[in-house]
C-alpha positions as CSV (number, residue, x, y, z in Angstrom):
1,P,-16.6,1.8,1.4
2,D,-16.3,2.0,5.7
3,N,-18.2,-1.1,6.2
4,D,-16.1,-3.4,7.5
5,N,-17.8,-6.1,9.2
6,G,-14.9,-7.6,11.5
7,S,-12.6,-7.0,14.3
8,P,-10.9,-4.8,15.0
9,K,-13.2,-2.6,12.5
10,I,-9.9,-1.4,9.6
11,S,-10.9,0.7,6.5
12,V,-8.7,-0.2,3.1
13,I,-9.7,-0.7,-0.7
14,Q,-9.6,-4.6,-1.9
15,G,-8.3,-6.1,-5.4
16,G,-7.8,-8.6,-7.4
17,L,-9.0,-10.6,-9.8
18,P,-12.0,-11.8,-10.5
19,P,-13.3,-14.7,-9.0
20,A,-14.0,-16.3,-12.4
21,A,-10.0,-16.1,-13.6
22,E,-6.8,-18.5,-12.9
23,G,-5.0,-17.5,-8.8
24,L,-0.9,-17.0,-8.9
25,P,0.1,-19.1,-7.2
26,P,0.5,-18.4,-3.3
27,V,4.0,-16.4,-2.5
28,E,6.0,-17.0,1.3
29,H,4.5,-15.0,3.8
30,E,6.4,-11.7,5.0
31,T,5.8,-10.6,8.1
32,T,5.8,-6.9,9.2
33,E,8.2,-7.1,11.3
34,Q,11.1,-8.5,8.8
35,T,9.9,-5.7,6.4
36,G,10.2,-2.8,8.4
37,I,6.9,-2.2,6.3
38,L,3.7,-0.9,8.6
39,H,0.2,-0.9,7.3
40,R,0.5,2.7,7.3
41,D,-1.9,4.7,4.5
42,G,-1.5,4.5,1.2
43,V,0.6,0.5,1.9
44,V,-0.2,-2.8,-0.5
45,S,-0.1,-5.4,1.5
46,L,-1.3,-9.6,0.5
47,A,-4.9,-10.7,1.6
48,R,-4.6,-14.4,2.7
49,N,-6.5,-17.1,4.6
50,E,-3.7,-19.4,6.2
51,V,0.1,-17.9,6.6
52,G,2.2,-18.6,2.4
53,S,-1.6,-18.5,0.8
54,G,-1.6,-14.5,0.0
55,S,-0.6,-14.2,-3.4
56,G,-1.1,-10.9,-6.2
57,S,-4.4,-12.3,-6.7
58,A,-6.4,-10.1,-3.7
59,F,-4.4,-7.5,-2.1
60,F,-5.6,-4.1,-0.6
61,I,-4.6,-0.9,0.1
62,C,-5.0,0.8,3.4
63,I,-6.5,4.4,4.3
64,G,-5.2,5.8,7.0
65,D,-2.4,3.9,9.3
66,Q,-3.9,0.5,9.7
67,P,-1.9,-1.0,13.2
68,S,-4.0,-4.0,14.0
69,L,-2.8,-5.3,10.5
70,N,0.6,-5.7,11.6
71,M,2.3,-8.9,13.2
72,G,0.7,-9.4,16.7
73,G,-1.6,-6.8,15.8
74,G,-4.8,-8.6,16.5
75,R,-6.8,-9.2,12.8
76,A,-6.0,-11.7,10.4
77,A,-8.4,-14.7,9.0
78,S,-6.6,-17.0,10.8
79,G,-5.8,-15.7,14.2
80,D,-2.7,-17.1,13.8
81,G,-1.3,-13.4,15.1
82,Q,1.1,-12.5,11.6
83,G,-0.7,-10.3,10.4
84,F,-0.6,-9.9,6.9
85,A,2.5,-9.2,4.0
86,A,3.1,-5.2,3.3
87,F,5.2,-5.7,0.6
88,A,4.3,-1.8,-1.4
89,R,3.0,2.1,-1.1
90,V,0.8,3.8,-3.7
91,T,2.9,6.7,-4.3
92,R,0.8,8.5,-6.7
93,G,-2.3,8.4,-7.2
94,M,-4.0,8.6,-3.4
95,A,-6.8,10.2,-4.0
96,V,-8.0,8.0,-6.5
97,V,-7.7,5.4,-3.8
98,H,-9.6,8.1,-1.8
99,K,-12.7,8.8,-4.0
100,I,-12.6,4.5,-4.9
101,H,-12.9,4.2,-0.8
102,Q,-16.2,6.9,-1.0
103,T,-17.6,5.2,-3.9
104,K,-21.1,4.1,-2.6
105,P,-21.0,0.3,-2.6
106,A,-23.5,-1.6,-3.7
107,S,-26.6,-3.5,-1.3
108,D,-25.6,-6.3,-2.0
109,G,-22.7,-7.7,-0.9
110,G,-22.4,-11.8,-1.7
111,D,-22.4,-12.7,1.9
112,A,-22.6,-11.6,5.4
113,Y,-18.5,-10.5,5.4
114,T,-18.5,-8.7,2.9
115,A,-21.8,-7.2,2.4
116,G,-22.5,-3.9,2.1
117,Q,-18.4,-3.1,0.7
118,R,-18.5,-4.8,-3.0
119,L,-18.6,-1.7,-5.7
120,D,-20.5,-3.1,-8.4
121,P,-20.0,-2.3,-11.0
122,P,-16.0,-2.9,-9.8
123,V,-13.8,-0.3,-10.4
124,R,-11.2,-1.8,-12.9
125,I,-7.5,-1.3,-12.1
126,L,-5.4,-1.0,-15.5
127,K,-2.1,0.2,-15.3
128,A,0.3,-0.2,-11.1
129,Y,4.0,0.4,-12.0
130,R,6.5,-0.6,-9.7
131,E,8.9,2.4,-8.9
132,Q,12.8,1.2,-8.1
133,S,13.2,1.9,-4.5
134,P,16.0,4.0,-3.1
135,R,18.3,0.7,-1.4
136,E,18.3,-1.0,-5.3
């Protein structure tokens, strides 16, 4: 949904493990400057609070280009300027991503930041595949 409550505004769909699930361990933060993977349409990135707190437990997919999520872009939960760790992109199925993004959100978001952003019931991702990079 397009009801982002942060600043600057972004357009993403966020996913991850359900709140009651045991999370995955955090991974080292790699900035967009290190990887060269920028937050463009279809890019998948780790959600995080502090640097190094991101894991596969929470991620998001960019809808359109989102430069404020890159290193120095001004959008990070902790305000540290490190941006978010982009690590993949959707290569097939962006129509599904856009359909999810256009789904009407539940009326109750649970808290002020996520108000108007949660889907009820949530959309379940049943499969994701890793394609080998041309560089590998």
